[in-house]
GUMARKE-936525 format. One record per residue (C-alpha): x, y negated, z; residue in one letter. Coordinates in pm, 1 decimal, decimal comma, always signed. Layout:
BEGIN
TORFI        X        Y        Z r
TORFI        X        Y        Z A
...
END
This chain:
BEGIN
TORFI        X        Y        Z r
TORFI +14345,9 -11326,3 +11827,0 M
TORFI +14279,5 -11531,1 +12089,9 D
TORFI +14567,8 -11427,2 +12246,6 S
TORFI +14819,6 -11477,1 +11999,9 L
TORFI +15017,9 -11787,5 +12015,4 P
TORFI +14901,7 -12058,4 +11847,2 L
TORFI +15135,2 -12038,8 +11546,4 Y
TORFI +15024,8 -11741,0 +11492,4 R
TORFI +14684,6 -11763,2 +11443,6 Q
TORFI +14762,9 -12030,4 +11225,6 L
TORFI +14940,1 -11817,3 +11014,1 A
TORFI +14686,4 -11562,2 +11010,1 A
TORFI +14442,6 -11796,1 +10879,3 H
TORFI +14653,7 -11926,5 +10596,2 Y
TORFI +14733,2 -11533,2 +10529,2 V
TORFI +14362,0 -11490,6 +10468,6 D
TORFI +14347,7 -11775,5 +10290,9 A
TORFI +14566,3 -11620,4 +10032,3 I
TORFI +14341,7 -11288,7 +10042,0 H
TORFI +14077,8 -11451,2  +9985,1 T
TORFI +14228,6 -11661,6  +9672,2 G
TORFI +14221,8 -11947,6  +9792,0 S
TORFI +14589,8 -11981,5  +9830,4 L
TORFI +14733,7 -11796,0  +9515,0 K
TORFI +15080,9 -11688,2  +9440,2 Q
TORFI +15275,2 -12005,0  +9351,6 G
TORFI +15014,1 -12270,8  +9522,5 D
TORFI +15245,4 -12512,6  +9781,1 K
TORFI +15147,5 -12457,5 +10120,8 L
TORFI +15082,3 -12794,2 +10306,2 P
TORFI +15368,1 -12958,9 +10461,1 S
TORFI +15453,0 -12993,2 +10784,2 L
TORFI +15298,8 -13314,7 +10826,6 R
TORFI +15017,9 -13228,5 +10669,5 S
TORFI +15001,1 -12891,7 +10897,1 L
TORFI +15065,3 -13145,6 +11152,8 M
TORFI +14805,0 -13357,2 +11119,4 R
TORFI +14558,4 -13093,5 +10955,3 L
TORFI +14612,7 -12888,9 +11326,4 H
TORFI +14662,3 -13147,1 +11589,3 D
TORFI +14978,7 -12926,0 +11604,2 I
TORFI +15368,1 -13057,3 +11715,7 S
TORFI +15681,5 -12998,2 +11450,6 L
TORFI +15786,6 -12727,4 +11610,0 S
TORFI +15470,7 -12526,0 +11603,4 T
TORFI +15404,6 -12605,1 +11249,0 A
TORFI +15796,1 -12482,3 +11171,5 L
TORFI +15701,2 -12149,2 +11379,9 Q
TORFI +15389,9 -12136,4 +11149,2 L
TORFI +15592,7 -12153,9 +10801,6 C
TORFI +15923,1 -11905,3 +10929,9 R
TORFI +15665,0 -11692,7 +11066,8 T
TORFI +15497,4 -11676,5 +10701,7 M
TORFI +15859,0 -11674,0 +10522,0 E
TORFI +15961,8 -11370,7 +10722,3 S
TORFI +15659,2 -11172,0 +10631,7 D
TORFI +15682,3 -11222,9 +10324,2 G
TORFI +15383,8 -11444,1 +10300,4 W
TORFI +15597,4 -11767,9 +10175,2 V
TORFI +15924,0 -11834,3 +10043,5 E
TORFI +16096,1 -12188,7 +10090,6 A
TORFI +16258,3 -12381,0  +9874,4 R
TORFI +16493,4 -12622,5  +9842,1 D
TORFI +16372,4 -12984,0  +9931,1 R
TORFI +16012,0 -12892,1  +9841,7 S
TORFI +15883,8 -12697,0 +10082,1 G
TORFI +15723,5 -12349,6 +10136,0 Y
TORFI +15531,8 -12232,5  +9842,1 F
TORFI +15277,3 -11845,5  +9845,2 V
TORFI +15479,8 -11523,1  +9701,0 R
TORFI +15436,1 -11231,9  +9571,5 R
TORFI +15323,8 -10992,3  +9856,2 P
TORFI +15616,4 -10714,7  +9904,6 R
TORFI +15372,0 -10449,5  +9889,9 R
TORFI +15329,3 -10528,5  +9531,8 L
TORFI +15666,6 -10470,2  +9483,7 A
TORFI +15712,4 -10099,3  +9600,2 I
TORFI +15683,6  -9848,6  +9298,7 A
TORFI +15363,3  -9708,4  +9228,4 P
TORFI +15258,8  -9291,2  +9307,0 M
TORFI +15389,6  -9083,5  +8985,9 E
TORFI +15067,3  -8900,2  +8854,2 E
TORFI +15077,1  -8522,2  +8947,6 P
TORFI +15148,3  -8230,9  +8630,1 A
TORFI +14780,4  -8140,6  +8502,6 A
TORFI +14966,6  -7859,1  +8272,2 G
TORFI +15025,3  -7591,4  +8520,0 V
TORFI +14815,3  -7314,0  +8642,0 P
TORFI +14760,9  -7388,3  +8994,4 P
TORFI +14931,8  -7166,5  +9262,7 D
TORFI +14711,2  -6819,9  +9347,4 P
TORFI +14479,9  -6903,3  +9550,6 A
TORFI +14545,7  -6942,0  +9948,3 Q
TORFI +14350,6  -6904,0 +10256,4 Y
TORFI +14521,7  -6926,5 +10577,6 V
TORFI +14760,8  -7144,1 +10759,4 G
TORFI +14530,1  -7460,3 +10852,0 I
TORFI +14396,1  -7404,1 +11135,4 H
TORFI +14766,5  -7294,4 +11252,7 A
TORFI +14865,5  -7638,2 +11197,6 K
TORFI +14573,9  -7837,6 +11241,2 V
TORFI +14564,3  -7676,7 +11622,5 S
TORFI +14916,7  -7710,5 +11644,4 D
TORFI +14878,2  -8074,1 +11603,6 F
TORFI +14593,9  -8187,7 +11780,0 V
TORFI +14745,4  -7994,2 +12061,3 A
TORFI +15047,5  -8139,7 +12041,6 R
TORFI +14850,9  -8485,4 +12027,3 R
TORFI +14702,2  -8467,6 +12341,5 R
TORFI +14985,9  -8347,5 +12510,4 Q
TORFI +15148,5  -8718,8 +12546,6 I
TORFI +14934,9  -9002,8 +12614,9 P
TORFI +14958,1  -9164,6 +12290,1 E
TORFI +15045,7  -9608,1 +12281,6 K
TORFI +14968,5  -9631,7 +11846,7 L
TORFI +14765,1  -9370,7 +11723,0 N
TORFI +14743,3  -9384,8 +11265,7 L
TORFI +14654,4  -9037,9 +11244,9 S
TORFI +14318,8  -9076,0 +11251,4 I
TORFI +14062,5  -9180,4 +10949,2 A
TORFI +13788,8  -9442,3 +11131,2 R
TORFI +13743,0  -9802,3 +11213,0 G
TORFI +13780,8  -9997,6 +11548,5 A
TORFI +13445,2  -9999,2 +11761,8 P
TORFI +13421,1 -10376,1 +11709,9 E
TORFI +13341,5 -10286,9 +11348,9 L
TORFI +13097,0 -10176,3 +11394,2 Y
TORFI +12694,1 -10292,0 +11480,1 P
TORFI +12668,8 -10179,8 +11818,2 A
TORFI +12468,3 -10409,1 +11970,0 E
TORFI +12222,4 -10404,7 +11627,9 A
TORFI +12170,3 -10004,2 +11688,8 L
TORFI +12107,8 -10020,3 +12079,8 R
TORFI +11824,9 -10317,0 +11942,4 N
TORFI +11688,5 -10056,5 +11671,2 A
TORFI +11689,1  -9779,8 +11879,0 M
TORFI +11442,5  -9963,3 +12155,9 T
TORFI +11230,5 -10075,5 +11916,4 R
TORFI +11243,9  -9714,1 +11767,5 M
TORFI +11144,6  -9570,7 +12148,7 L
TORFI +10873,9  -9852,8 +12145,3 R
TORFI +10672,4  -9742,5 +11812,5 Q
TORFI +10728,1  -9390,3 +11916,7 Q
TORFI +10759,1  -9322,2 +12279,2 P
TORFI +10714,2  -8962,0 +12271,7 E
TORFI +11032,3  -8890,8 +12038,2 M
TORFI +11270,0  -8790,8 +12365,4 L
TORFI +10982,2  -8527,4 +12431,8 T
TORFI +10888,0  -8416,9 +12085,0 V
TORFI +11103,4  -8216,0 +11795,4 A
TORFI +11214,4  -8382,6 +11517,2 S
TORFI +11134,2  -8236,0 +11152,7 P
TORFI +11339,4  -7967,6 +11030,2 L
TORFI +11458,3  -8229,6 +10742,0 K
TORFI +11478,2  -8535,2 +10985,8 G
TORFI +11320,8  -8820,7 +11027,7 H
TORFI +11119,3  -8920,0 +10700,7 R
TORFI +11162,8  -9316,3 +10756,8 Q
TORFI +11535,8  -9237,1 +10783,4 F
TORFI +11492,8  -9007,7 +10457,4 R
TORFI +11311,7  -9277,9 +10293,1 E
TORFI +11571,3  -9517,7 +10358,9 V
TORFI +11799,1  -9277,9 +10189,9 L
TORFI +11615,1  -9216,3  +9906,5 A
TORFI +11545,0  -9557,0  +9828,3 Q
TORFI +11934,9  -9678,4  +9869,8 R
TORFI +12036,9  -9356,6  +9617,4 S
TORFI +11873,1  -9572,6  +9362,1 L
TORFI +12174,4  -9819,5  +9327,3 R
TORFI +12376,8  -9523,0  +9260,6 V
TORFI +12186,7  -9319,0  +9019,8 G
TORFI +11964,8  -9070,7  +9149,1 M
TORFI +11639,8  -9012,8  +9196,0 A
TORFI +11602,1  -8801,5  +9474,1 I
TORFI +11271,6  -8836,4  +9703,8 S
TORFI +11292,1  -8766,3 +10141,2 P
TORFI +11177,3  -8398,9 +10019,3 D
TORFI +11579,6  -8355,9  +9839,1 D
TORFI +11706,2  -8438,4 +10170,7 I
TORFI +11816,1  -8307,0 +10487,3 L
TORFI +11987,2  -8474,1 +10744,2 V
TORFI +12277,7  -8267,0 +10914,0 T
TORFI +12534,9  -8297,9 +11188,9 N
TORFI +12757,3  -8542,7 +10946,6 G
TORFI +12870,7  -8447,9 +10626,4 C
TORFI +13088,4  -8162,5 +10804,9 I
TORFI +12768,8  -7959,5 +10869,7 E
TORFI +12670,7  -8072,2 +10530,8 A
TORFI +12959,1  -7907,0 +10330,0 L
TORFI +12933,5  -7605,1 +10558,4 N
TORFI +12558,1  -7547,4 +10440,7 L
TORFI +12645,8  -7598,4 +10068,3 A
TORFI +12947,8  -7388,6 +10079,1 L
TORFI +12739,5  -7075,0 +10253,8 R
TORFI +12451,6  -7147,7  +9997,0 A
TORFI +12679,6  -7119,9  +9706,8 V
TORFI +12986,4  -6861,4  +9795,4 A
TORFI +13060,1  -6605,5  +9996,2 Q
TORFI +13350,4  -6442,7 +10211,8 P
TORFI +13640,5  -6399,2  +9938,8 G
TORFI +13487,4  -6600,0  +9700,4 D
TORFI +13764,2  -6910,3  +9552,5 T
TORFI +13672,9  -7263,7  +9596,1 V
TORFI +13837,8  -7523,4  +9352,8 A
TORFI +13930,2  -7842,5  +9600,9 V
TORFI +14176,4  -8123,5  +9561,0 E
TORFI +14534,7  -8144,5  +9595,9 S
TORFI +14610,2  -8294,6  +9873,8 P
TORFI +14247,4  -8303,3 +10033,1 T
TORFI +14072,4  -8333,5 +10379,1 F
TORFI +14217,7  -8106,7 +10593,6 Y
TORFI +13851,7  -8007,4 +10755,2 G
TORFI +13753,6  -7869,9 +10384,4 L
TORFI +13970,3  -7654,1 +10456,4 L
TORFI +13922,9  -7535,9 +10799,8 Q
TORFI +13628,9  -7500,3 +10707,0 V
TORFI +13693,2  -7304,8 +10443,2 L
TORFI +13948,8  -7099,1 +10614,2 E
TORFI +13675,4  -7015,2 +10900,1 S
TORFI +13407,1  -6896,2 +10596,9 L
TORFI +13682,8  -6657,0 +10478,6 G
TORFI +13679,7  -6839,2 +10170,4 M
TORFI +14031,1  -6908,6  +9990,5 R
TORFI +14120,5  -7270,5  +9862,4 A
TORFI +14231,3  -7269,4  +9485,9 L
TORFI +14444,8  -7656,9  +9464,8 E
TORFI +14377,3  -7832,9  +9175,5 I
TORFI +14623,5  -8162,0  +9105,2 P
TORFI +14478,1  -8465,5  +9175,4 T
TORFI +14623,5  -8817,4  +9039,8 S
TORFI +14624,8  -9119,5  +9317,3 P
TORFI +14411,2  -9353,1  +9106,3 Q
TORFI +14159,1  -9109,2  +8907,4 T
TORFI +14165,3  -8833,6  +9134,0 G
TORFI +14086,2  -8450,7  +9004,7 L
TORFI +14238,5  -8374,9  +8678,9 S
TORFI +13994,3  -8282,7  +8484,3 I
TORFI +14231,8  -8096,3  +8259,8 E
TORFI +14417,7  -7908,2  +8547,4 A
TORFI +14069,4  -7755,0  +8663,3 L
TORFI +13984,0  -7651,1  +8309,0 E
TORFI +14284,4  -7437,3  +8336,7 L
TORFI +14186,6  -7329,2  +8650,2 A
TORFI +13859,7  -7203,7  +8526,9 I
TORFI +14045,5  -7072,3  +8240,7 S
TORFI +14294,5  -6907,4  +8432,7 T
TORFI +14073,2  -6755,3  +8701,8 Y
TORFI +13757,5  -6608,3  +8691,8 D
TORFI +13630,0  -6592,6  +9021,7 N
TORFI +13603,2  -6980,5  +9123,5 I
TORFI +13242,0  -7006,1  +9285,8 K
TORFI +13255,7  -7386,4  +9372,5 A
TORFI +13429,5  -7722,2  +9327,1 V
TORFI +13455,3  -7936,9  +9608,7 V
TORFI +13569,2  -8324,6  +9524,0 V
TORFI +13566,6  -8640,0  +9686,7 V
TORFI +13530,0  -8906,5  +9374,9 P
TORFI +13515,0  -9245,1  +9577,7 H
TORFI +13811,7  -9363,7  +9772,9 L
TORFI +13937,8  -9005,1  +9818,9 Q
TORFI +14128,5  -8844,0 +10140,4 N
TORFI +14382,6  -8872,4 +10157,2 P
TORFI +14435,6  -9040,3  +9833,9 L
TORFI +14222,5  -9298,1  +9822,4 G
TORFI +14148,1  -9258,4  +9434,2 S
TORFI +13844,3  -9359,4  +9240,2 V
TORFI +13744,9  -9149,7  +9030,3 M
TORFI +13659,3  -9303,0  +8677,4 P
TORFI +13262,3  -9304,6  +8591,7 D
TORFI +13443,9  -9100,3  +8226,5 A
TORFI +13555,6  -8838,9  +8455,8 H
TORFI +13275,3  -8757,8  +8677,5 K
TORFI +13053,1  -8720,5  +8344,7 A
TORFI +13362,9  -8501,4  +8185,8 R
TORFI +13348,2  -8320,4  +8521,6 L
TORFI +12981,8  -8256,2  +8585,7 A
TORFI +12922,6  -8129,6  +8229,8 Q
TORFI +13215,2  -7925,2  +8270,1 L
TORFI +13080,1  -7747,7  +8577,0 C
TORFI +12701,6  -7712,7  +8436,8 E
TORFI +12813,9  -7551,4  +8129,4 R
TORFI +13064,7  -7283,7  +8303,1 H
TORFI +12753,5  -7252,0  +8579,2 A
TORFI +12997,1  -7324,7  +8831,6 I
TORFI +12844,1  -7581,5  +9136,4 P
TORFI +12976,0  -7915,6  +9187,9 L
TORFI +12984,1  -8010,2  +9597,2 I
TORFI +13040,9  -8328,3  +9603,3 E
TORFI +13166,9  -8548,3  +9905,3 D
TORFI +13024,7  -8887,3  +9931,6 D
TORFI +13126,6  -9023,9 +10280,1 T
TORFI +13355,2  -9347,6 +10168,9 Y
TORFI +13200,5  -9439,5  +9836,6 S
TORFI +13009,5  -9770,8 +10037,5 E
TORFI +13363,9  -9877,5 +10165,6 L
TORFI +13488,1  -9976,7  +9788,8 I
TORFI +13516,3 -10334,9  +9718,9 D
TORFI +13245,7 -10391,6  +9521,7 A
TORFI +12915,8 -10554,6  +9556,5 P
TORFI +12793,1 -10225,0  +9500,2 T
TORFI +12864,7  -9873,6  +9521,7 P
TORFI +12965,0  -9666,9  +9234,8 P
TORFI +12767,9  -9404,3  +9049,5 R
TORFI +12731,5  -9084,2  +9243,0 A
TORFI +12871,5  -8748,5  +9064,1 L
TORFI +12494,8  -8649,5  +9130,2 K
TORFI +12399,0  -8894,7  +8882,9 S
TORFI +12501,1  -8685,6  +8601,6 W
TORFI +12345,9  -8379,3  +8696,9 D
TORFI +12128,7  -8211,9  +8434,6 A
TORFI +12003,6  -7957,3  +8618,6 S
TORFI +12022,1  -7923,6  +8999,1 G
TORFI +12380,9  -7817,5  +8963,1 N
TORFI +12572,7  -8079,4  +9208,2 V
TORFI +12496,3  -8070,2  +9578,6 I
TORFI +12571,3  -8434,0  +9673,1 H
TORFI +12642,1  -8473,0 +10054,3 C
TORFI +12747,1  -8778,2 +10289,1 A
TORFI +12741,1  -8910,5 +10582,6 S
TORFI +12753,3  -9321,9 +10840,5 L
TORFI +13029,8  -9129,7 +11014,1 H
TORFI +13233,6  -9422,8 +10861,6 K
TORFI +13039,0  -9691,7 +10754,9 I
TORFI +12777,6  -9765,4 +11015,7 L
TORFI +12848,5  -9511,7 +11342,9 A
TORFI +13118,4  -9287,1 +11416,2 P
TORFI +12950,0  -9176,4 +11730,9 G
TORFI +12583,3  -9140,1 +11540,2 L
TORFI +12726,3  -8782,1 +11377,0 R
TORFI +12460,4  -8891,8 +11093,4 L
TORFI +12482,9  -8687,2 +10763,5 G
TORFI +12270,5  -8530,2 +10469,5 W
TORFI +12257,7  -8323,8 +10237,7 I
TORFI +12047,9  -8314,5  +9833,0 A
TORFI +12116,9  -7989,3  +9732,8 A
TORFI +11974,5  -7952,1  +9403,9 G
TORFI +11861,0  -7593,4  +9303,3 R
TORFI +11971,4  -7507,2  +9656,3 W
TORFI +11809,1  -7702,4  +9825,6 Q
TORFI +11539,6  -7403,8  +9966,8 A
TORFI +11859,3  -7213,3 +10086,5 R
TORFI +12033,3  -7470,3 +10254,1 V
TORFI +11756,6  -7580,1 +10459,4 E
TORFI +11713,8  -7197,9 +10569,9 M
TORFI +12078,8  -7175,2 +10671,3 L
TORFI +12024,0  -7503,8 +10859,9 K
TORFI +11750,0  -7391,3 +11040,6 F
TORFI +11949,5  -7030,1 +11095,4 A
TORFI +12257,2  -7201,2 +11213,5 Q
TORFI +12155,1  -7553,7 +11385,3 T
TORFI +11772,7  -7576,1 +11323,0 R
TORFI +11653,3  -7946,4 +11361,6 N
TORFI +11854,6  -8240,7 +11448,9 N
TORFI +11752,4  -8492,1 +11742,3 E
TORFI +11548,9  -8773,2 +11575,0 G
TORFI +11630,5  -9098,6 +11764,1 L
TORFI +11989,5  -9152,6 +11626,0 S
TORFI +11791,7  -9123,7 +11269,0 Q
TORFI +11469,6  -9343,6 +11348,3 G
TORFI +11731,7  -9574,2 +11466,8 A
TORFI +12000,1  -9561,2 +11135,2 A
TORFI +11631,3  -9604,1 +10961,8 G
TORFI +11519,3  -9947,9 +11129,7 L
TORFI +11866,5 -10086,0 +11086,6 F
TORFI +11958,8  -9967,4 +10699,0 M
TORFI +11594,1 -10090,1 +10595,5 G
TORFI +11688,6 -10468,5 +10654,1 T
TORFI +11931,1 -10714,7 +10489,0 G
TORFI +12181,8 -10708,0 +10849,4 A
TORFI +12255,2 -10326,5 +10671,3 Y
TORFI +12428,1 -10461,4 +10366,5 D
TORFI +12551,4 -10753,2 +10540,5 R
TORFI +12727,5 -10548,9 +10806,8 H
TORFI +12901,8 -10290,4 +10496,2 L
TORFI +13005,6 -10670,3 +10260,5 R
TORFI +13159,4 -10767,7 +10649,0 H
TORFI +13309,6 -10404,5 +10743,0 L
TORFI +13469,5 -10405,4 +10330,3 R
TORFI +13622,0 -10740,7 +10392,5 G
TORFI +13781,4 -10646,5 +10768,6 C
TORFI +13923,1 -10314,8 +10610,7 L
TORFI +14086,1 -10482,3 +10315,9 K
TORFI +14226,5 -10760,7 +10499,3 T
TORFI +14347,1 -10478,4 +10763,5 Q
TORFI +14469,9 -10280,6 +10446,9 R
TORFI +14684,8 -10526,8 +10282,8 E
TORFI +14854,7 -10643,2 +10638,6 Q
TORFI +14929,8 -10272,0 +10677,6 T
TORFI +15055,7 -10237,4 +10330,7 A
TORFI +15327,4 -10530,5 +10354,5 D
TORFI +15424,0 -10357,9 +10672,0 A
TORFI +15514,0 -10067,5 +10538,4 I
TORFI +15706,3 -10261,4 +10264,2 A
TORFI +15875,8 -10470,1 +10484,6 S
TORFI +15987,5 -10219,6 +10781,5 Y
TORFI +16066,0  -9889,3 +10603,5 F
TORFI +16335,0  -9834,1 +10411,1 P
TORFI +16417,7  -9850,1 +10034,8 A
TORFI +16239,1  -9578,4  +9821,3 G
TORFI +15889,0  -9623,7  +9999,9 T
TORFI +15594,3  -9534,7  +9780,1 R
TORFI +15241,9  -9596,1  +9882,7 I
TORFI +14919,8  -9574,9  +9757,0 N
TORFI +14694,7  -9919,2  +9718,6 L
TORFI +14354,6  -9828,1  +9706,8 P
TORFI +14022,3 -10027,4  +9627,1 P
TORFI +13889,7 -10024,4  +9959,4 G
TORFI +13833,4  -9781,5 +10261,9 G
TORFI +14031,2  -9680,0 +10581,1 L
TORFI +14404,3  -9516,5 +10484,5 Q
TORFI +14727,9  -9536,2 +10310,0 L
TORFI +14888,5  -9286,7 +10142,3 W
TORFI +15291,3  -9338,9 +10208,5 V
TORFI +15549,3  -9099,2 +10014,5 E
TORFI +15822,8  -9085,4 +10198,5 L
TORFI +16187,9  -9181,9 +10039,1 P
TORFI +16412,8  -8883,7 +10002,2 E
TORFI +16182,8  -8617,9 +10047,1 R
TORFI +16208,4  -8636,8 +10384,3 L
TORFI +15965,1  -8434,7 +10563,4 S
TORFI +15668,0  -8544,1 +10756,3 S
TORFI +15686,4  -8297,1 +10999,5 S
TORFI +16039,7  -8451,7 +11162,4 R
TORFI +15856,1  -8779,7 +11163,1 V
TORFI +15566,1  -8662,1 +11364,1 F
TORFI +15817,1  -8508,7 +11566,5 D
TORFI +15968,9  -8838,8 +11652,5 A
TORFI +15719,1  -9073,3 +11639,3 A
TORFI +15542,7  -8855,9 +11843,4 L
TORFI +15826,7  -8864,8 +12128,3 A
TORFI +15762,0  -9239,5 +12115,2 E
TORFI +15424,9  -9197,9 +12202,6 R
TORFI +15321,3  -9267,2 +11825,8 I
TORFI +15098,5  -9054,9 +11650,2 V
TORFI +15051,1  -9003,0 +11254,6 V
TORFI +14945,5  -8735,3 +11015,0 A
TORFI +15207,2  -8549,4 +10855,7 P
TORFI +15146,1  -8434,0 +10517,5 G
TORFI +15124,4  -8091,6 +10590,5 T
TORFI +14753,3  -8088,3 +10735,4 L
TORFI +14645,9  -8211,5 +10374,6 F
TORFI +14715,2  -7841,8 +10206,9 S
TORFI +14787,2  -7480,5 +10241,5 N
TORFI +15091,3  -7542,3 +10053,8 S
TORFI +15447,1  -7739,9 +10176,0 S
TORFI +15436,5  -7964,2  +9822,4 R
TORFI +15312,9  -8279,7 +10064,7 F
TORFI +15511,6  -8266,8 +10302,3 D
TORFI +15722,7  -8569,3 +10279,0 H
TORFI +15383,9  -8782,4 +10318,0 Y
TORFI +15211,3  -8914,3 +10547,4 L
TORFI +14816,0  -9066,3 +10555,1 R
TORFI +14836,5  -9410,3 +10769,2 I
TORFI +14528,7  -9539,6 +10933,7 N
TORFI +14413,0  -9871,2 +10849,1 C
TORFI +14077,0  -9948,3 +11068,7 G
TORFI +14296,3 -10072,9 +11366,2 W
TORFI +14261,6 -10492,1 +11374,0 P
TORFI +14584,0 -10558,5 +11220,4 Y
TORFI +14764,7 -10741,5 +11594,8 G
TORFI +15125,5 -10666,1 +11789,9 E
TORFI +15018,6 -10316,8 +11867,5 A
TORFI +15011,9 -10245,1 +11525,2 V
TORFI +15304,3 -10422,5 +11358,4 D
TORFI +15509,1 -10333,6 +11675,2 T
TORFI +15437,1  -9920,1 +11591,7 G
TORFI +15496,3  -9966,1 +11264,5 L
TORFI +15848,4 -10147,3 +11258,7 R
TORFI +15941,8  -9877,9 +11521,4 R
TORFI +15803,6  -9566,1 +11245,9 L
TORFI +15995,9  -9754,2 +10972,1 G
TORFI +16338,7  -9753,5 +11170,4 Q
TORFI +16249,1  -9376,1 +11267,1 I
TORFI +16176,0  -9278,6 +10892,7 I
TORFI +16554,2  -9510,0 +10783,1 E
TORFI +16739,4  -9316,6 +11035,5 T
TORFI +16602,4  -8979,7 +10945,2 L
TORFI +16660,8  -9068,9 +10593,2 S
TORFI +16991,7  -9109,7 +10663,0 R
TORFI +17072,4  -8761,4 +10862,2 G
TORFI +17124,0  -8915,4 +11179,6 A
TORFI +16864,2  -8759,8 +11367,1 G
TORFI +16576,8  -8917,2 +11526,6 A
TORFI +16728,9  -9015,2 +11877,6 G
TORFI +16854,1  -9356,4 +11914,5 T
TORFI +16687,1  -9587,1 +12139,1 A
TORFI +16430,7  -9806,9 +12043,2 S
TORFI +16331,0 -10196,9 +12122,5 P
TORFI +16091,2 -10184,6 +12395,7 P
TORFI +15738,4 -10167,9 +12362,7 W
TORFI +15563,0 -10495,3 +12429,3 P
TORFI +15387,1 -10500,4 +12722,9 P
TORFI +15090,7 -10695,7 +12569,2 E
TORFI +15103,6 -10454,4 +12232,1 A
TORFI +15057,1 -10124,4 +12424,3 A
TORFI +14748,6 -10288,5 +12663,8 R
TORFI +14555,3 -10423,0 +12298,4 L
TORFI +14617,3 -10079,8 +12196,2 Q
TORFI +14565,9  -9866,7 +12444,9 S
TORFI +14195,4 -10077,8 +12518,2 S
TORFI +14126,0  -9990,1 +12130,3 S
TORFI +14189,0  -9606,2 +12229,1 A
TORFI +13934,5  -9602,1 +12530,5 R
TORFI +13720,2  -9774,3 +12304,9 A
TORFI +13689,7  -9544,5 +12041,3 A
END
């Protein structure tokens, strides 16, 4: 922030006031003379401050009256349409995602990137690195033998105790012995699927869904049956009921009920209750990926799906990857009536995880510092999401739609004129901007005109310049002119800031 011109620093201060509600729509900014006196700045700087906020869409000038807070541009974008739930789902798909993801990764690595908008992760500076280092030091002092003694198969006891205690906040009543520590949530999902299904079986998933889940299913030889999913309320219960009546071999349902990836939807409690009851009634295991719930803009996270579990039919999977420490790869699973089988599969596949990171995480999460970190993280991400959404509203062409989730790390963007996201990916990559095309999030082509945009990096010159150029690329392609037009030069300072952030990741 300090590297920005003073007028931009002050503009960011007043934008933060709008985000927090201190300044509301229709409120008047301090006059130019008041700004000069308040901040000890010149008339020129005060004018630049107000004109910057006006050009960014935050305020409007009224003749002889001053500058007034206006409705943010992002709120003027049309919302996304709800999916059709009354149409039988496509035949089960189970091939093709590996090739798409491999091509995406390989091509991305060939070109040194300036700006990576394709990931779903926060910037390193958003996580409590120093506190975690201190916790690791304390843990080694308490248990110096930790590096030379194998950790328990289920995981470090103190870590599992903290997880069990915190599960009470989301309506679950599980003991430390009901929890198995895994290598991130992706291993937890892998174990859950292997516990309840076999190669050739059909698994119902959200559509669109996280491409990592589709990769897991393909690697296990299972078929993904894509169920329409609302950008607001998550997986359609009606569409799932229709699928169950259409297909008699659905062996599991996998959902992300909170801040679904990539949509950002949050399933209401009434939907979660219906979903748990539906799967219970049909004896279909329900696998819950609860990676993102702590990122919802609320004082406490919502109730877990497993809180409606009456018979151990819900398998709860979660992770600290997005909320505490991307580098630790700490996940866990509470598998209900499949717990013993999951533990056996874990032992056969990877044995026990190392204990130092678990012990350190347990120490930190057992203090008030953890909840303070979560509040800070949610506040930063909210600001970054809103800034990114405003930039998209300003820079992308008419007809663009976005979903505005109540938390999380990403925005799901619908391109105008059903423009192919693969074409946008190609053109943006040529300018060293990386985006996640919608084709990655389904085995079908129905989401080719969507992008997932990351909001995890602090909004600065690099992000703003990249989004502005991405909007120009999209507008050029949507007009059918191709993406070969000359681009404005990338500011050296913006490139330096982004490359340093990328190295830190």
